C-alpha positions as CSV (number, residue, x, y, z in Angstrom):
1,X,-10.4,-6.8,-6.6
2,X,-7.4,-5.5,-4.8
3,X,-7.4,-1.9,-6.1
4,X,-4.6,0.3,-7.3
5,X,-1.2,0.8,-5.8
6,X,-1.2,3.0,-2.7
7,X,2.2,2.9,-1.1
8,X,5.3,1.0,0.0
9,X,4.8,0.2,3.7
10,X,8.1,-1.4,4.6
11,X,11.2,-3.1,3.1
12,X,13.6,-5.5,4.8
13,X,16.6,-7.5,3.6
14,X,15.6,-11.1,3.9
15,X,18.8,-12.7,2.6
16,X,22.1,-11.4,1.5
17,X,24.6,-13.7,-0.2
18,X,27.8,-13.0,-2.1
19,X,26.1,-12.4,-5.5
20,X,22.4,-11.7,-4.7
21,X,20.3,-9.9,-2.2
22,X,16.6,-10.6,-1.5
23,X,14.5,-7.7,-0.3
24,X,10.9,-8.2,0.9
25,X,8.8,-5.1,0.1
26,X,5.4,-4.7,1.8
27,X,3.1,-2.8,-0.6
28,X,-0.5,-1.6,-0.2
29,X,-3.0,-2.0,-3.0
30,X,-6.5,-0.6,-2.2
31,X,-7.5,-2.5,0.9
32,X,-4.9,-5.3,0.6
33,X,-1.2,-5.5,1.6
34,X,1.2,-8.1,0.1
35,X,4.9,-8.7,-0.2
36,X,7.0,-8.2,-3.3
37,X,10.1,-10.3,-3.5
38,X,12.8,-8.2,-5.2
39,X,16.2,-9.8,-6.0
40,X,19.3,-7.6,-6.7
41,X,22.5,-8.8,-8.2
42,X,26.0,-7.9,-6.9
43,X,25.9,-4.6,-8.8
44,X,22.7,-3.5,-7.2
45,X,20.5,-4.1,-10.3
46,X,17.1,-5.7,-10.0
47,X,17.2,-9.1,-11.6
48,X,13.8,-10.4,-10.5
49,X,10.5,-9.3,-9.0
50,X,7.8,-11.6,-7.8
51,X,4.6,-11.2,-5.9
52,X,3.2,-13.4,-3.1
53,X,1.1,-16.3,-4.5
54,X,-1.5,-15.5,-1.8
55,X,-2.2,-12.2,-3.5
56,X,-2.7,-13.2,-7.1
């Protein structure tokens, strides 16, 4: 079991195109750390969030 959410460790822009931006957000859950993949549209709204397959 991974445990509950603890904190955001880091966030970096992985890709920035004309209409979308991908941000990798490293998050800590209990004893584990994984990446969230957060995609923003051109207006800065979140349009998708996914978690690393290695974590689930």
